[in-house]
N, C-alpha and C positions, 0 to 999 in steps of 0.2 A: 508495498500499500504507497509508505510513505515515510518519511520524517520532518519535524515541522522544527525549529528553532524560533526561539525565539530572545534576541540579547537583552534585553532589558525585563524584570519582574515585573514592568507592569503591562507591557507586551502579552497576549496571552493567546488561549484560541479562541477564532473565531467562534459567533454560536452555532454557526453551520458545522463545526470539528467538534466542539464539546454535545453538541444533543447525536451526530452521528456517532463518537468514537467512544465519550467519555459517559459510558451507562452502565446499567448495571450493576453487576455486585463488584464491590469496590476491598482493595486487600494493601494496605497501608503500611509502609515500612522505612526510619529512620534511619538513616549513618552519617558518618561524620562526626565532626566539634561542635557538638549542643548538638545531635542530632540536625546540622543545618540544613542536610542531601536530604527532601525525602522523594522516594519511589512509589506511584499509586500505580497497583495493577489494576484493571479495569476487565472485563473478560478476550476485546480484543484490541486493545491496545496498552497502551502507559505512558502514563506521564510523568515525569522527572522534575525535581523544584531543586537549584541551588541558591541554599538564602545568602550568602555568601558570597557568588559574582553575578547573582540573580538573572542566571541562565535558567530558561523551563525551555525541552525541548518535548515533543509529541511523540512518540514510538505510533503508527497505527497498523494494523496486520498483525497473525501471527507471528511471520518472522521476523519482525522490525521490532514487536516487542519482547522480543530474545534478546536483543540487541541492548536495552535498555537497563538487563539485570551487569553488563559489561560496562558498558558506560558509566553506573553510579561507583559502580566498583574502582572507575579511571577518577573518577572525579572527589573519592574517599581516599587512593592513593596522592593525588595529584593536591590538597588539602596539607597533608600530613608530611607531604616532604616539604611542602609549603613550610609549613610552619616548625618542621627541625631545621632545616636550614636559617630561620631569624632567630634563631633560640642560640643555634654554632656563632652569631657574627658577636663578637665582640669590641669596642669601642674600644679607642688608642688612649682614651683621652682618661678612662680609670683608672686607678690605684689599687693595690692590695692591701694597706694598710693605713 
C-alpha cells in the first residue's frame, strides 16, 4: 500500500487516511526514553510517533505494517546512541578539584 511520512508533529494523516487505515482494534506500544516513541498497530496499518523529533509515519497494508516494528527499533537505537554521545562529551573548561 504505502508509507506516509509527516515531518512534524502537527502534520498528521488526512481524514481520508484515518478513516481508511486507522480503524478497528488498536494495540499501542511505547518505547525509548520516557516512552517518547509510540507504535500504534491497527488491523492493516501502523502509526509510528517520535515525540522527540516530532516525526510521524503511517504504514499502510500488511507488508508495510511489518516495517513499522523495524523503524521503531531504529528510532530507539538512534535516540539511545544520541544520548550516549551527549553523555560522553567533556567540556574542557571544567576542573576536577
